[in-house]
N, C-alpha and C positions, 0 to 999 in steps of 0.2 A: 282488349283484342276481340275482334269479331270472327266468326267462322269464315267470312269472306276475305279476310286479310290474306294477301298472297305475298310470300317472301321470295327473295332471290339472292343469288350470289352474282356479283358483277365482276367480270374479269377485265383487268387493265394492265398493260405492260408499260413500264417507264424506263427511260434511258439510264438512270442512275439511282442509287439508294437515296440520295438527297432529294431527287425529284419525287420518288415514291413516297418518302416520308412527308414531304410538303403536301402532296395530294391527299394522303391518308389523314393527316392532321386537319386539313381544311374540311374534309367531308365529315369527320367525326365532330369537330367543333361546331359546324353548321347544322348538325343533327340530320344530315342526309344519309349517314351510315352509322350503324351501331358499333361496328368493329371492322378493322381492315388488317388482314394478315399479309405480311410481305415476305416473299421468297426470291432468292436469286435464281435466275434461269438462263439457259443458253438457247437463243432463238435462231432458227434458220427460216428465212422468208424471202419472197420475191418483192422487190420494190423498184418501180420504174424499169421493168423488164430485166432486172439483174438479180441474181441470188446473193443474199447477204447473210452474214452470221454476226450475232451481237450478244454480248452479255447484257442482260436486262434484269429488271425487277418486276415480278408478278405481284399484282395486288389482288387479293380476294376480298371483295367488299360485301359485307352482309347488310341487307336493308330490306325494305318493303318494296315490292314491284311498283307500287303507285308513286314512288319517289324517282323512278328511273329518268324521266324527261329532265327534271331539274338537276339530278345527279350527273347525267351525261353532259348537259350544258356547262355545269361547273367544272367538270373534268376537262372539257375542251378549252375552257378559259385558262386553266392553269398549265395544261400539258404542253410540252415542247414539240411533240410530233405534229406534223401536218395532218395525218390521219391516224389518231390514236385508236388502239383497240379498246372498245367499250362494248362488252357482250353480256347480256343478262341471261343467266341460267335459272330457271324456276326451281324452287325448293319444293319437292313433291311431298316430303314428310320431314318432321323434325321433332325434337324434344319440346314438348309444350312449354315448360318453364323457359327454355332458351328462346323460343319464338316470342313469348310474351316479353322477355327482356329486350329483344330487338325492337318491338313495338314501343316499349317505354322509352327507348333511347332516341328513336327517330321521329317521335311525335311530341313536339314541345308542349302541347296541351296536356300531356300526361304529367308534366312537372307540377307538383303541388306544394 
């Protein structure tokens, strides 16, 4: 890990637990994410000029910010929504051992 490595948490909502698990597994298996936490949520939002409510699943994806473009593209390939939420929040500080672990998981070159 270098001092310039930037970490992030990417927020994505999915329509079902099965879809959330499918996205999470793909991202971890493809080494785009170190870990994905899944939470059930109740969302209220506007879509096509109407207010909607839905039970969804929130994915909290831990990765390096440098993987965002590929990660977003992969999510859009798998996701059922026309316009899925894919938002990167920068990690301003974190436990050094945990951040190192993220780097080890998302950088295949670190496999020895």
